[in-house]
C-alpha positions in Angstrom: 71.7 24.2 -19.1 73.1 21.9 -22.2 71.2 22.0 -25.1 70.4 18.5 -25.3 68.8 18.8 -21.9 66.6 21.8 -23.0 65.6 20.0 -26.1 64.4 16.8 -24.1 62.4 19.3 -21.9 60.8 20.8 -24.9 59.9 17.6 -26.2 58.3 16.3 -22.9 56.3 19.5 -22.7 55.2 19.0 -26.2 54.3 15.4 -25.9 52.2 16.4 -22.8 50.2 19.2 -24.9 49.8 16.6 -27.7 48.5 13.9 -25.2 46.1 16.5 -23.7 44.6 17.4 -27.3 44.3 13.9 -28.0 42.5 12.9 -24.6 40.4 15.9 -25.3 39.6 15.0 -29.0 39.2 11.4 -28.8 35.5 10.4 -27.6 33.5 6.9 -27.2 29.8 6.6 -26.9 28.2 3.3 -26.2 26.0 1.1 -28.4 22.9 2.7 -26.9 24.2 6.3 -26.9 24.5 8.7 -29.8 26.4 12.3 -29.4 25.1 15.5 -30.9 27.9 17.4 -31.8 27.9 21.4 -32.2 30.8 23.4 -33.6 30.9 27.1 -32.7 27.4 26.6 -32.0 26.5 25.1 -35.4 25.1 21.7 -35.6 26.9 19.1 -37.2 25.2 16.0 -36.6 25.0 12.6 -34.4 28.0 10.5 -34.0 28.1 6.9 -32.4 28.1 4.2 -31.4 32.0 3.8 -30.9 35.1 6.0 -31.5 34.9 9.5 -32.8 36.8 12.7 -33.0 36.1 16.5 -31.9 38.3 19.4 -32.1 39.1 20.7 -28.5 37.7 24.3 -27.4 35.8 24.4 -30.8 33.3 21.4 -30.7 31.2 20.2 -28.0 28.8 17.2 -27.5 25.8 16.3 -25.9 25.2 12.4 -25.0 21.7 11.0 -25.8 20.3 7.7 -24.3 18.4 5.6 -26.9 16.9 3.2 -24.5 13.5 3.3 -23.2 12.8 5.4 -20.1 10.5 4.6 -17.5 8.9 7.7 -16.4 6.6 8.0 -13.2 3.8 10.5 -13.3 3.1 11.8 -10.0 -0.6 11.4 -8.8 -3.1 13.7 -10.2 -6.5 14.8 -8.4 -8.9 14.6 -11.1 -12.7 15.2 -11.3 -14.2 12.6 -13.9 -17.4 13.5 -16.0 -19.6 12.4 -13.4 -18.4 14.7 -10.6 -16.2 12.0 -8.5 -13.0 13.3 -7.4 -10.2 10.6 -8.0 -6.5 10.2 -7.6 -4.6 8.7 -10.6 -1.1 8.1 -11.2 0.4 6.5 -14.4 3.6 5.2 -15.8 5.1 6.4 -19.4 7.6 4.1 -21.4 9.4 6.3 -24.0 12.4 6.2 -26.1 14.5 8.7 -28.2 14.4 7.9 -32.1 15.9 11.0 -33.1 18.5 12.3 -31.1 19.2 15.6 -33.1 15.4 16.5 -32.6 15.8 15.6 -28.9 18.4 18.2 -28.4 17.4 21.0 -30.8 13.6 20.7 -30.6 13.2 21.1 -26.7 15.3 21.9 -23.5 14.8 18.9 -21.5 12.6 16.3 -23.1 12.3 14.1 -20.3 10.9 17.0 -17.9 8.7 17.7 -21.1 7.3 14.1 -21.3 6.3 14.3 -17.6 4.7 17.6 -17.9 3.0 16.7 -20.8 1.8 13.4 -19.4 0.2 14.8 -16.6 -1.8 17.3 -18.6 -3.0 14.8 -20.9 -4.1 12.6 -18.1 -6.1 15.2 -16.7 -7.7 15.8 -19.9 -8.5 12.3 -20.7 -9.6 11.1 -17.3 -12.0 14.2 -17.0 -13.8 13.0 -20.1 -14.6 9.8 -18.8 -17.2 8.5 -16.1 -16.1 6.5 -12.9 -17.2 3.2 -14.2 -15.4 3.7 -17.4 -12.2 4.3 -15.6 -12.5 1.4 -13.3 -13.6 -1.3 -16.1 -11.7 0.2 -19.1 -8.2 0.5 -18.2 -6.9 -0.8 -21.6 -8.8 1.4 -23.8 -7.8 4.6 -21.7 -4.0 3.3 -21.8 -4.1 3.1 -25.4 -5.7 6.4 -25.9 -3.3 8.2 -23.5 -0.4 6.5 -25.4 -1.8 7.6 -29.1 -2.1 11.3 -27.7 1.1 11.7 -26.1 3.2 9.8 -28.9 1.7 12.0 -31.6 2.4 15.4 -29.2 6.1 14.1 -28.6 6.8 12.9 -32.3 8.3 16.6 -33.2 10.7 16.0 -30.5 12.2 12.8 -31.9 10.5 10.7 -28.7 8.2 7.6 -29.3 6.0 6.8 -26.6 5.7 3.0 -26.4 3.1 2.5 -23.8 1.1 4.5 -21.1 -0.2 2.5 -18.1 -2.6 3.7 -15.1 -1.1 2.5 -12.1 -3.8 3.2 -9.5 -7.0 4.8 -9.1 -7.9 6.1 -5.3 -11.4 6.7 -4.8 -12.9 8.6 -1.7 -14.0 6.5 1.3 -17.6 7.4 1.1 -17.6 6.3 -2.8 -15.8 3.0 -1.7 -18.6 2.2 0.8 -21.3 3.3 -1.7 -19.7 0.8 -4.2 -19.6 -1.9 -1.7 -23.3 -1.7 -1.0 -24.1 -1.7 -4.8 -22.3 -4.7 -4.9 -24.1 -6.4 -2.0 -27.3 -5.3 -3.6 -26.5 -6.8 -7.0 -25.4 -10.1 -5.7 -28.9 -10.2 -3.5 -30.5 -9.4 -6.7 -28.8 -12.2 -8.4 -29.7 -14.5 -5.5 -33.3 -13.6 -5.6 -33.6 -14.2 -9.3 -32.1 -17.6 -8.9 -34.5 -18.5 -6.2 -37.4 -17.2 -8.2 -36.2 -19.3 -11.3 -36.1 -22.4 -9.2 -39.5 -22.0 -7.8 -40.9 -21.3 -11.3 -39.2 -24.7 -12.6 -40.4 -26.6 -9.7 -44.2 -25.2 -10.2 -43.7 -26.4 -13.6 -42.4 -30.0 -12.4 -45.5 -30.1 -9.9 -48.0 -29.0 -12.6 -46.7 -32.0 -14.7 -46.9 -34.3 -11.9 -50.5 -33.1 -11.0 -51.8 -33.7 -14.6 -50.1 -37.2 -14.6 -51.7 -38.2 -11.3 -55.0 -36.7 -12.3 -54.7 -39.3 -15.5 -53.5 -42.1 -13.0 -55.1 -42.1 -9.7 -53.6 -45.4 -8.7 -50.3 -43.6 -9.2 -51.1 -40.8 -6.5 -52.5 -43.6 -4.2 -49.1 -45.5 -4.5 -47.1 -42.3 -3.8 -49.4 -41.6 -0.8 -48.9 -45.1 0.8 -45.0 -44.7 0.0 -44.9 -41.2 2.0 -46.6 -42.8 4.8 -44.2 -45.6 5.0 -41.5 -43.1 5.3 -43.2 -41.2 7.8 -43.6 -44.4 10.0 -39.9 -44.8 10.2 -39.6 -41.5 12.5 -40.6 -42.6 16.0 -41.8 -39.3 17.2 -44.7 -38.4 14.6 -48.5 -39.1 14.6 -50.2 -39.1 11.8 -54.1 -39.0 11.4 -55.6 -39.9 8.0 -59.2 -41.4 6.9 -59.7 -44.7 6.3 -59.8 -45.8 2.7 -59.2 -48.8 0.5 -57.1 -49.0 -2.7 -57.4 -51.9 -4.9 -54.4 -52.4 -6.8 -54.7 -55.3 -9.3 -56.3 -58.3 -7.8 -55.5 -57.5 -4.0 -56.8 -54.6 -1.6 -54.9 -52.6 1.0 -56.4 -50.8 3.8 -54.7 -47.4 4.6 -56.2 -47.3 7.9 -54.3 -50.5 8.7 -50.8 -49.1 7.7 -51.7 -46.1 9.5 -52.8 -47.9 12.9 -49.5 -50.3 12.5 -47.3 -47.2 12.4 -49.2 -45.8 15.4 -49.0 -48.9 17.4 -45.2 -49.0 16.8 -44.6 -45.6 17.8 -46.7 -46.1 21.3 -44.8 -49.4 22.0 -41.5 -47.5 21.8 -41.0 -44.4 23.8 -39.8 -41.2 22.2 -36.2 -41.0 22.2 -35.2 -44.4 23.2 -33.4 -46.7 20.5 -34.8 -49.8 19.1 -34.0 -53.0 21.2 
């Protein structure tokens, strides 16, 4: 083999080796990622975003995502403070703010957050009553978020929010709550009706006092009522004869009633006027 051909082959092999080393040395991480680098097991630090170099076979790195992660907490069967068994599931939103702690302080931070959220959910819900669980969801969410954030802070993790997704109740409890709601509505209806009766009685008492002071007004009201009754063709009204003097004229109540009765007898019940 000629010398120049051997030199070309050696240069080509050397170029392949150098290219392979460079390809293994040059690394790129995205804007929302960080690379935690270890050299022979010792921590060097975090690199990124962008281009960085490592020594092949000596350095290794772990990528850490800094974006907010949505973690679903499976349904937990919990006994509340008033001994009601409920099923509660939640969602945890967290992000890594210190990638070095997230890698060196805990083996799998995502799994750790999920397990910690489950136990914290059981502890918090077990200390409240069912009514508070159903009506104070915002307060419970905030309390869970504060507890989880405090516990995960040494891991370099920030819990931004915790929300309770669903609270599942036993069928018997749902029926009892429906009866309770129905009874509450009946109670409100009766209170409103009683308030109406009270107001009506008060107004009637005021009217009675007024009529007692003004008998003429009471007589006029009676006559007006009889006129309204006379419009109906299927009623017979029996009343005593009486004379009420209004001003300088007089009116016989018996004549008014008699005219109404005559009008009723002259037209059969149910037939329209001609």
